[in-house]
N, C-alpha and C positions, 0 to 999 in steps of 0.2 A: 575230413571224413574218416570213418573208422571201418576197417575191413578185417575179416577173418580169412586166413589162408590155410587150407588143408593140404599138407604135403610140402616137405622141404627138400625136394629134389632140385634139379637144375632149374626148371621152370618156376617152381614155387619160390626158391630163394632169390632168383633174379627179379621176379615180380615184387617180392617184398622190398627189395632194395630200391627199385624204381619208385614204388609208392612212398617209401620213407624219404627219398630224395625230394619228393614233391610235397613233403610235410603232412602226409596222411598218417593216421595211427594204424598200426598193423599188429595183429597177434597171429602167431603161427602155431598150428597143431601138427606134431610130427611124432611117430612112434619110435623112431630110431634114436637111442640114447646118445650116440656119437654126434649126430647132426644137431640134436637139441643142445648139447654142450657147446658146439661150435657157434651156433646162432646166439646162445646166451653170451658168449665171449664177445660177439659183435654188437651186443647191446640191444638185441631184439627181444620183444615180449614173446616168449615161446613156451609152450606147454607140451610135455611128453604125454601122448595118449592117442586114442583112436578117433580120427576125425569124423567117423560116421556114428559115434556114440552121442546120443542126445544130452546125456548128463555132462559129458566133457564139453560139448558146444555151449551149453548154457552156463557152465562154470567160467568160460572166457568172456562172457558178456554178449552172447549172440543177440539177445533181445535189444541191445543198444547199438548194434552194428548196422552200417549202411549196406554192406554187401558181404557175401561169402563166395570164395572161389575154391572149388574142388579141383586141385591141381596135382594130386598124387598120381602115381602110375597105376592105381587100381580104380577102374571105372565104377565098380559097385560102391566103393567108399565115396568117390566123388559125387555119384548120383544121390546117395542117401544124405550126404552132407547138404547138398543143394535143396533136397526136398524138405529137410528140417529147417534150413534157412528160409525157404519160401514161406513156411508156416509161421515164421516170425517176421514176415514183411521185409526180408532182405532181398537185395538184388543178387541174382545167382549166376555164376559162371561155371560151366562144366567142361573140364578137359576130357577129350577123347583121344584115342591113340591111332586111329586110322580113318580113312575117308568114308568107309562104309558105316562105321559107328557114328561118325559125325552126321551123315545123312539120316540114319535111323533116329537118332536122338532129336535132331532138329524137326523131324517129321512128327514124332509121337510124344515127345516130352515137352508139351506146350507150357508147362510151369517153369521151365528153365529159361532165363532171360537171354543168355548167350551161350552158345556151344562153340568151343574153340579147338583147333588142332594146332597148338602153339609151335610145333616143330617147323611150321612154315615161316613164322615171323618172329619168334622169340618172345621174351617176357613182355615187350611193349604191347603185344596183342592182348595178353591177359590183363594188363593194367588198364588199357583202354576199355575193355569189356566191363570191368568192374566199375570204373568211374562213370562211364556212359557219356551222354551229351551229344552235341551236334558237330563237334570238331574232334577228330581223332588223328593223332600223329602215328602213322603206320611205321615209318622207318626213316632214319637219317641216311641219305644216299651218299652224301659227301659232307665236308665241313660246312658248306654253305647251302646245301640242298636238302629239302625235306619232302617226303611223300605223305600227303594228308588225305583223309576221307572226310568230306563235308556233307552235311544233310541239309536239304532245303527246308527252311522254316516258313511258317505262315507270313512272317515279316520280311522274308528275303526279297531284295530288290529284283531278283531274276525270276521270281515265281510267276508262272504263266508264259514265260518266254521259251523259245526253242534254243537248242544248243548252238545253232548258227548265229543267234543274236547275243550269245555270251561273249563278252569282250574282257579278256583277262590281261593283266599286266604283261609286259614283254618277257620278263624272266619267269614265266610260268606256263605250264602246258596241261591240258585236259587229257587224261589217260584212259579213264573208264567211266561208265555211267550205269546206274541201276535204278529201276523203279522201286517204290517203297516196298512192294511185295515180290520183287524179282531179284535175279542175280546180277552181279556186276558184269558188264559186257563192254565191248568196244563201242564208243559213242557213235550215234548216227546223227546226221544233220537235222533230221526232222523230229528228233526226240524232244518232248516238252518237259520243262522243269516244274514239278508240282511238289507241294509240301510232303515231306517224307522221302523224296527221291534222294539218291546219293551220287556224288561225283568224287572221283579220285584224281588228284592234281599233284604234279611235281612242281615245286616252286623254290626260288631263292628265298633265304630267310628275310631278305630286305623287303620282299613284297608280300610275305605271308599275311600280314595284317590286312593289306588291301584286298587280297583274295578272299579272306574270311568275310570282310564287309560286303563284298559283291555277292557271295554265295549264300551266306548265313544271315547277314544283316548285322546291325549293331549288337555287340555282345561284350560282356566284361571278361570273357574267357581269356586266359593267358595261354598261348600255344605251348603245349607240352614239348619238351626237348628230350632227346634220347630216342634210340631206335634199335632195330634188330641188329 
């Protein structure tokens, strides 16, 4: 997949590295000449310019990109970049810098696919938001433990069952549950699992594949490694 990242600050650079490690194509737009030079030395496809400028975005091949992430420290630049990206059928990820702005953007900017406050989780949050899908690696807790968010699919073996009927492998635990249109909360025994609902689970790497099959169903997805 091919992604455009606007902003080469800490979040943008780490996100670009994570995407590249997973064999995605990445182009970065950054106005600062020093950062551009450093990224160029690292072998990144990087352009010096304004990430909210349509001409600059089109010049890096936005029309052929799968997604664009506005990850700079400027909310206006991020928002404009996402709006231009959405007009070109890109998946859009918008970084905000505080809880209130996250709430406002999520409530009113319906054209933005994902709004993130990455200071909470690090670059892995931005990468997962760009790639999308039903399986998201949230963070590596330890060498052998991973925190994952899984989405119930129409093909899920657990669709229609309650959380009390969910039987997970011994080396895994359910931590949170959220309806498709709601927030993640502590799981309740009577909550039912329907398509679009989400669960957060901590699991040993050795049983992650079994957990994914139980929650999501058969998938060719390879669990992403790396975390906050």
